[in-house]
VODO-497496 format. One record per residue: x, y, z of N, C-alpha, C, CB in turn. Coordinates in steps of 0.1 Angstrom, whole numbers, padded with zeros to 4 digits, always signed. Glycine has a CB too. Layout:
BEGIN
XYZXYZXYZXYZ ...
//
This chain:
BEGIN
-0178-0276+0043-0171-0266+0051-0156-0269+0049-0175-0266+0066 -0149-0261+0042-0135-0263+0040-0126-0255+0050-0130-0259+0026 -0118-0262+0058-0109-0256+0067-0095-0261+0064-0113-0258+0082 -0085-0253+0069-0072-0257+0067-0066-0262+0080-0063-0246+0061 -0062-0274+0081-0056-0279+0094-0042-0274+0096-0056-0295+0094 -0038-0274+0109-0025-0270+0113-0022-0255+0110-0014-0279+0106 -0032-0247+0110-0030-0233+0108-0034-0226+0121-0038-0228+0096 -0029-0214+0124-0033-0207+0136-0048-0203+0136-0025-0194+0137 -0055-0203+0125-0069-0200+0124-0077-0212+0122-0072-0189+0113 -0074-0223+0129-0081-0236+0128-0096-0234+0129-0076-0246+0138 -0104-0240+0121-0118-0240+0122-0124-0228+0115-0122-0239+0136 -0116-0219+0109-0122-0208+0102-0126-0213+0088-0111-0196+0101 -0138-0209+0084-0142-0213+0071-0135-0204+0060-0158-0211+0070 -0129-0210+0051-0121-0203+0041-0129-0197+0030-0111-0212+0035 -0142-0201+0028-0150-0195+0018-0160-0185+0024-0157-0205+0010 -0157-0179+0035-0165-0169+0042-0165-0157+0034-0159-0166+0056 -0177-0152+0030-0178-0140+0022-0174-0127+0029-0192-0138+0017 -0172-0128+0042-0168-0116+0049-0153-0115+0050-0173-0117+0063 -0146-0123+0042-0131-0122+0041-0128-0112+0031-0125-0135+0039 -0117-0104+0032-0113-0094+0023-0108-0101+0010-0101-0086+0029 -0111-0094-0001-0106-0098-0014-0092-0093-0015-0115-0093-0026 -0081-0101-0017-0067-0097-0017-0063-0090-0029-0058-0108-0014 -0072-0087-0039-0068-0081-0052-0061-0067-0049-0080-0079-0061 -0066-0060-0039-0060-0047-0036-0046-0048-0032-0068-0040-0025 -0043-0059-0024-0029-0061-0020-0020-0064-0032-0028-0073-0010 -0025-0071-0042-0017-0074-0054-0015-0061-0062-0024-0085-0062 -0026-0053-0063-0025-0041-0071-0015-0031-0064-0038-0034-0072 -0016-0030-0051-0006-0022-0043+0008-0027-0045-0010-0022-0028 +0010-0040-0045+0024-0045-0047+0029-0042-0061+0023-0060-0045 +0021-0042-0071+0025-0039-0084+0029-0024-0085+0014-0042-0095 +0021-0015-0078+0024-0001-0078+0037+0002-0071+0013+0006-0072 +0039-0005-0059+0052-0003-0052+0064-0008-0059+0051-0010-0038 +0063-0019-0066+0074-0024-0074+0077-0015-0086+0070-0038-0080 +0066-0009-0092+0068+0001-0103+0075+0013-0098+0054+0004-0109 +0071+0018-0086+0078+0029-0080+0093+0026-0077+0071+0034-0067 +0095+0014-0072+0109+0010-0069+0117+0010-0082+0109-0004-0063 +0112+0004-0093+0119+0004-0105+0122+0018-0110+0112-0004-0116 +0112+0027-0109+0113+0040-0113+0124+0048-0106+0100+0048-0112 +0127+0044-0094+0138+0050-0086+0151+0050-0093+0139+0044-0073 +0154+0039-0101+0166+0038-0108+0166+0042-0123+0170+0023-0108 +0155+0048-0127+0154+0054-0140+0157+0069-0139+0140+0051-0146 +0159+0075-0151+0161+0089-0151+0149+0097-0148+0167+0094-0165 +0150+0107-0138+0139+0115-0134+0139+0129-0140+0138+0116-0119 +0151+0135-0140+0152+0149-0144+0165+0151-0152+0151+0159-0133 +0164+0160-0161+0177+0163-0169+0177+0179-0171+0177+0156-0183 +0190+0183-0172+0192+0198-0174+0202+0199-0186+0198+0204-0161 +0198+0195-0197+0207+0196-0209+0217+0186-0209+0213+0210-0210 +0229+0189-0202+0240+0180-0202+0240+0170-0190+0253+0187-0202 +0232+0172-0180+0232+0163-0168+0218+0157-0166+0236+0171-0156 +0218+0144-0164+0206+0136-0162+0207+0129-0149+0202+0126-0174 +0197+0129-0140+0198+0122-0127+0186+0112-0125+0198+0133-0116 +0190+0101-0119+0179+0092-0115+0173+0096-0102+0186+0077-0114 +0161+0090-0099+0155+0093-0086+0164+0090-0075+0142+0086-0085 +0172+0079-0076+0181+0075-0065+0191+0086-0063+0188+0062-0069 +0196+0093-0073+0206+0103-0072+0200+0117-0068+0213+0105-0085 +0188+0119-0071+0182+0132-0068+0180+0135-0053+0169+0133-0075 +0174+0126-0046+0170+0128-0032+0169+0114-0025+0157+0136-0031 +0175+0114-0013+0175+0101-0006+0161+0097-0001+0184+0102+0006 +0152+0106-0001+0138+0103+0003+0131+0094-0008+0130+0116+0005 +0135+0095-0020+0129+0087-0031+0132+0072-0029+0135+0092-0045 +0144+0068-0028+0146+0053-0025+0141+0049-0012+0161+0050-0026 +0141+0058-0002+0135+0054+0011+0120+0051+0009+0137+0066+0021 +0113+0060+0002+0099+0057-0001+0097+0044-0009+0093+0069-0009 +0106+0042-0018+0104+0029-0026+0106+0017-0017+0115+0029-0037 +0116+0017-0008+0119+0006+0001+0107+0005+0011+0132+0008+0009 +0101+0016+0015+0090+0015+0024+0078+0009+0017+0086+0030+0029 +0076+0012+0004+0065+0006-0004+0067-0009-0005+0065+0012-0017 +0080-0014-0007+0082-0028-0008+0080-0035+0006+0097-0031-0012 +0084-0028+0016+0081-0034+0030+0066-0035+0033+0088-0026+0040 +0059-0025+0029+0044-0025+0031+0038-0036+0022+0038-0011+0028 +0043-0037+0010+0037-0047+0001+0039-0061+0007+0044-0047-0013 +0051-0064+0013+0054-0077+0019+0045-0079+0031+0069-0077+0023 +0043-0068+0039+0034-0070+0051+0020-0072+0047+0035-0057+0059 +0015-0065+0036+0001-0067+0032-0001-0081+0026-0003-0057+0021 +0009-0086+0019+0008-0100+0013+0008-0110+0024+0019-0102+0003 +0017-0108+0035+0017-0117+0046+0004-0117+0054+0029-0113+0056 -0002-0105+0056-0015-0104+0062-0026-0111+0054-0019-0089+0065 -0025-0110+0041-0035-0116+0032-0034-0132+0034-0033-0112+0018 -0022-0136+0037-0020-0151+0038-0024-0156+0052-0006-0155+0035 -0021-0148+0062-0022-0153+0076-0034-0147+0084-0010-0149+0083 -0039-0136+0081-0050-0130+0089-0063-0137+0086-0051-0115+0086 -0071-0138+0096-0084-0144+0095-0092-0138+0084-0092-0144+0108 -0092-0125+0083-0100-0119+0072-0092-0114+0061-0108-0107+0078 -0080-0118+0060-0070-0115+0049-0064-0101+0049-0077-0118+0036 -0066-0094+0060-0060-0081+0060-0060-0075+0074-0067-0071+0051 -0052-0065+0076-0052-0057+0088-0055-0043+0084-0038-0059+0096 -0066-0037+0089-0071-0024+0084-0060-0013+0086-0084-0020+0090 -0054-0013+0098-0044-0003+0101-0032-0004+0091-0038-0005+0115 -0028-0016+0087-0017-0017+0077-0022-0012+0064-0013-0032+0076 -0034-0015+0060-0039-0011+0047-0040+0004+0046-0053-0017+0044 -0044+0011+0057-0045+0025+0058-0031+0032+0058-0053+0030+0070 -0022+0025+0065-0008+0030+0065-0002+0029+0051+0001+0022+0075 -0005+0019+0044+0000+0017+0030-0006+0028+0021-0003+0003+0025 -0019+0031+0023-0026+0041+0015-0020+0055+0018-0041+0041+0018 -0017+0058+0030-0011+0071+0034+0003+0072+0028-0010+0072+0049 +0011+0061+0028+0024+0061+0022+0023+0062+0007+0032+0048+0025 +0013+0056+0001+0011+0058-0014+0007+0072-0018+0000+0048-0018 -0001+0078-0009-0004+0093-0012+0008+0101-0010-0015+0097-0002 +0017+0098-0001+0029+0106+0001+0038+0103-0011+0036+0101+0014 +0039+0091-0016+0047+0088-0028+0042+0096-0040+0048+0073-0031 +0029+0096-0041+0023+0104-0052+0027+0119-0051+0008+0102-0052 +0026+0124-0039+0029+0138-0037+0044+0141-0040+0026+0142-0022 +0053+0131-0036+0067+0132-0039+0070+0133-0054+0074+0121-0033 +0063+0124-0061+0065+0124-0076+0060+0137-0082+0059+0112-0082 +0048+0141-0078+0042+0153-0083+0050+0166-0080+0028+0155-0077 +0056+0166-0068+0064+0177-0064+0077+0179-0073+0069+0176-0050 +0083+0168-0077+0094+0168-0086+0089+0171-0100+0101+0155-0086 +0077+0168-0104+0072+0171-0117+0069+0186-0118+0060+0163-0120 +0063+0192-0108+0059+0206-0108+0070+0215-0106+0048+0208-0097 +0078+0213-0095+0089+0222-0092+0101+0214-0085+0084+0234-0083 +0110+0210-0093+0121+0201-0088+0130+0209-0079+0128+0195-0100 +0133+0204-0067+0143+0211-0059+0157+0207-0062+0140+0208-0044 +0167+0214-0056+0181+0209-0057+0188+0214-0069+0182+0195-0056 +0196+0206-0075+0205+0209-0086+0198+0213-0099+0215+0198-0089 +0185+0209-0100+0178+0212-0112+0167+0222-0110+0172+0199-0117 +0169+0232-0101+0159+0242-0099+0155+0250-0111+0164+0251-0088 +0165+0252-0120+0161+0260-0131+0164+0252-0144+0170+0273-0132 +0154+0252-0153+0155+0246-0166+0157+0231-0166+0167+0251-0172 +0149+0224-0158+0149+0209-0158+0138+0203-0166+0149+0204-0143 +0140+0192-0172+0130+0185-0179+0127+0172-0173+0134+0183-0194 +0114+0168-0172+0110+0155-0166+0114+0144-0176+0095+0155-0163 +0119+0133-0170+0123+0121-0178+0113+0110-0175+0138+0117-0175 +0115+0099-0182+0105+0088-0181+0104+0082-0167+0110+0077-0190 +0114+0082-0159+0114+0076-0145+0104+0084-0136+0127+0077-0139 +0103+0097-0138+0094+0105-0130+0079+0101-0133+0096+0120-0132 +0076+0099-0146+0063+0095-0149+0060+0081-0145+0061+0096-0165 +0069+0072-0146+0067+0058-0141+0065+0058-0126+0080+0049-0145 +0073+0066-0119+0071+0067-0104+0057+0073-0101+0082+0076-0098 +0052+0083-0108+0039+0088-0106+0028+0078-0108+0037+0100-0115 +0029+0070-0119+0020+0060-0122+0020+0049-0111+0022+0053-0136 +0032+0045-0107+0034+0035-0097+0028+0039-0083+0049+0032-0095 +0030+0052-0080+0025+0057-0067+0010+0057-0067+0030+0071-0064 +0004+0061-0079-0011+0061-0080-0016+0047-0079-0015+0068-0093 -0010+0037-0086-0014+0023-0085-0013+0018-0071-0006+0015-0095 -0002+0022-0064+0000+0018-0050-0011+0023-0041+0014+0024-0045 -0015+0036-0043-0026+0042-0035-0039+0035-0038-0026+0057-0038 -0042+0033-0050-0055+0027-0054-0056+0013-0049-0057+0027-0069 -0045+0005-0050-0045-0008-0045-0047-0009-0030-0032-0015-0048 -0041+0001-0023-0043+0001-0008-0057+0005-0005-0033+0012-0002 -0063+0014-0012-0077+0018-0010-0086+0006-0013-0081+0029-0019 -0084-0002-0023-0092-0013-0026-0092-0023-0015-0088-0020-0039 -0080-0025-0009-0079-0035+0002-0086-0029+0015-0065-0038+0005 -0084-0016+0017-0089-0010+0030-0104-0010+0030-0084+0005+0031 -0111-0009+0019-0125-0009+0019-0131-0023+0022-0130-0004+0006 -0123-0033+0022-0128-0047+0024-0130-0050+0039-0117-0057+0018 -0138-0060+0042-0140-0064+0057-0127-0068+0063-0151-0074+0058 -0126-0066+0076-0114-0070+0083-0117-0072+0098-0103-0059+0082 -0108-0076+0106-0109-0078+0120-0113-0092+0124-0120-0069+0125 -0116-0093+0137-0119-0107+0142-0133-0111+0138-0119-0106+0158 -0136-0123+0139-0149-0128+0135-0159-0125+0146-0149-0143+0132 -0168-0115+0143-0178-0111+0153-0191-0118+0150-0180-0096+0152 -0194-0123+0138-0207-0129+0136-0210-0142+0144-0208-0133+0121 -0200-0148+0150-0202-0159+0159-0203-0154+0174-0191-0169+0158 -0201-0142+0177-0201-0136+0190-0216-0134+0194-0193-0123+0191 -0220-0137+0206-0234-0135+0211-0235-0122+0218-0238-0146+0219 -0225-0114+0219-0226-0101+0226-0224-0090+0216-0216-0100+0238 -0230-0079+0220-0228-0067+0212-0224-0055+0221-0241-0063+0204 -0218-0045+0215-0213-0034+0223-0224-0023+0222-0199-0029+0218 -0228-0018+0234-0238-0008+0234-0231+0006+0234-0247-0008+0247 -0239+0017+0233-0233+0030+0233-0224+0033+0245-0244+0040+0231 -0227+0028+0256-0220+0031+0268-0207+0023+0269-0228+0028+0281 -0205+0013+0260-0192+0006+0260-0193-0007+0267-0181+0014+0265 -0205-0010+0273-0206-0023+0281-0211-0034+0272-0216-0021+0293 -0207-0046+0274-0212-0057+0267-0226-0061+0271-0203-0069+0268 -0235-0063+0262-0249-0067+0265-0252-0079+0256-0259-0055+0263 -0261-0087+0261-0265-0099+0254-0274-0095+0242-0272-0109+0263 -0272-0101+0231-0280-0098+0219-0292-0107+0218-0272-0100+0207 -0295-0115+0229-0307-0124+0229-0319-0117+0230-0305-0135+0239 
//
């Protein structure tokens, strides 16, 4: 039985199969970093004028910074949480990834603002779309993993009425 001393989760078995596989957090982080990099690449052009995602709309860098923050939080939870994740955080990250995907798609389909007519998509927009999709898939991969407190050692179960009853 391998445990790590001097940790908040003392006595927790580290090879417990009910712990979340952190691969989804790593995939999500790669997607968020890709979206962040895409923010500074060219997204749209109108012949003589080319704009980066950062210049197009302030929501784009905000979404990128949100992705980086969620990635940091997911990686921290993977390190510190008993089951390597917090389901609410994973689902929040997935929702933000879906929003980032929608943002990139909206600029690809019908760009608002200065480029309403005659704009061409540039490489940054495609990189952002790929990053947002990777971000969403990584969050989904983590969200489907087990999470929460360790219930398998608990001798009580919750009945339909919400009262604790003995499982003996």
